[in-house]
N, C-alpha and C positions, 0 to 999 in steps of 0.2 A: 803373876809372873812365874814362869816355869824355870826351875833350877834344880840341879842335882849335884851330888858329890861323887867323884870318881878317883880311883887310884891307879898307879902304874909304876913300872920300874923307873921310868923317867917322866918328867912333866909333859913332854910331847906325847908319850903313850897315854897318859891320863887324859889329855885334851882330846886325843883321837877317840878314846872310848866315849867321851861326852858327845862328840860330834856324831858318832855312830848311833848312840842311844837316842839322842834328841832329833836326829835327822835334819840338821841345819848346817849352814856354812859357817866357817870360822868368823867371818865378819859380822855374824849375827849373834855372837856369844860374848858375854863379859866374863873373863876368866880371872879368878883370884887364887893364887897359890897358898894353900893352907899349911903345907909342910913340904920341905925339900926332901928328895930321896937321900938315904944314907946307906953307904955300902956295907958297913959293919966289918967285923974281923974276918979276913980271908974271903970277903964278899959274901959271907954266909951268916955268921953269928951276929945278931943285932941289926941286920939289914932292915931298912924301912923303905916302903914305897913312897913315892910322891903322892900327895893328896891335893886335889883342887876342888873349887866350887865353880860350876859353870851355870851362868844365868842367860836365858834367851832374852835378847834385847827387845825383839819385836816378834810376837806370835803371828801366824799367817794373816789374820784379819787386820791386826794393827800395822803390820808391815805393808799390806795393800793400801790401807788408808794413808800412811805416811808417804808411800811412793807416789800416789795420785796427787796428794796435796803439794808435794815438791814439783811434780810435773806441771800442775796448774800455775804455780808460781813461776816456773821457768818459762812458760809460754806467755807470761804477762796477762793471764786471765784472772777474773775475779770469780771465785766459786768455793763452795764448801763440799766436803766429802762425808757421807754417812755410810757406815758399814753395818750390815746385818749378817748373821751366820746361823745356819741350821746344820743338820747332820749330813746334808748332801752338797751344799753350796755356800759360797760367801758372795754376798751381793754388795757392790759398792755403788751408791747413788750420788751423782754429781749434780749440783744445782748452782746457778749463779748468772751473772750478766755476760752476754756475748759468748756463752759457753757452747753454743750450737756448733761451733767449728770442730768440736770433738766428735760430732755425729757423722758429718760428711754425707755424700750422696748415697741415698738408700742405706744409710748406716754403715757404709764401708769403712770409714775412718774409725768409728766406734768398734766395729767388729775386729779390725786389725789391732787396735789397742787391747781389746779383750784377749785376743789370741796371744799377743806378746806377753801380757800379764800372766796368763795361764802358764806360759813357758817359764817366765821368771820365777813365779811362786814355786813351781815344781822343782826348779833347780835349787832354790834356796831351802826348800823343805822337802827332802827326799821321800818322806813317808806320807805326804798329803795326797788324798784322793778326791778332795772336794773340787767341784767346778767353780771357777771364778767368773762371775757375771758383773759386767760394768754397764750402768745405765746413766743416761744424761737427760735431765729434764723430762722424765717419764716417757722417753722414746720407746722403750721396750714394750710397754703396754699398747701404745699406738701401733707399733709394728706388728704385734700379735693380732690385732683386729684386721689389719691390712692383709696379713698372710692367710688368715682364716678365710677371708672373702676371696682372695686369690685362689686358694686351694679348691674351694667349692666351684668357682668359675671354670678353672681348668678341668676339674672333674667332669663337669657338664659337657665340655668340649671333647674330652676323651671318649665319653659315652656316646656322643653324637657321631664322631668321626671313626671311632673304633681304632684309634692310633694313640700310642703312648706319647706323653709330653715330658720333656726334661726341663726342670726348673734351673734357675741360676744358682751358683754356689751359695751355700748358706752355712751358718754356724750350727753346731749340734742342737742348741735349743730352738733355733728357727726351724730346723728340719723336724724336730719333735712336734712343733706346732702344726706343721703340715700333716704329719702322720696322724695325730690325734683328731684333727679336723675332719679327716676322711675315714677314720676308723670304722664308723658305722655305715659307710656307703657300700651298698651291695653291688654297685656297678663297676667300681674301680678298686685297684690295689695300689699300694705305695711301697717303694723301697729306695734305699740310698745306694749310690755308687760313686767311685772315685776315692781319692785320698785327700786328707785334710791339708790345707784349708780350702780346697776346691771341691769338696764332696757335695753332690747334688741329689735332690729328690726326683725320682721318676714316678709319674702317675700313669698307670697302664690299665687297659680294660681287663675285666675278669674273664 
């Protein structure tokens, strides 16, 4: 559990310092007032700052897990959420019965959910830079194999026709799969264009 103590001329000022230091929203903090501010004589002699203890209720990974668990419950689905974290990303894996509705056609629903969660987490935790990845029933691994095969197939077409091909909009990690799959191909190059969440990979002849 992450917690700090801060001081300020007022309780609100001490709370704001805690919010700025921890990079979280007010609704994700448990605040305890340790001492009230005292003005002192002539507002100078013996004046004391307010002092508070601020505790983060949910760190990013735990917040993500809690959010998804509540979402599953709200949708009347049966599933469990497991969260793993490393230096670059937080991965939430969802497994359960009839949980496939969270994937959608070609993973569209899952990608939209992941985009939404990245936005929510970044708003709740202003200092976080980790990517949020959401997976359902191992879909991401299956999708990676499909995209790798697609990349190589399109690359052969580009080489044969001498014309670039633009793929459908993809998430950042899906685009990365395409780029890596063709990194060693001497006949084509890849680059991305457009704005999120409609950014696309272009496969072009060298």
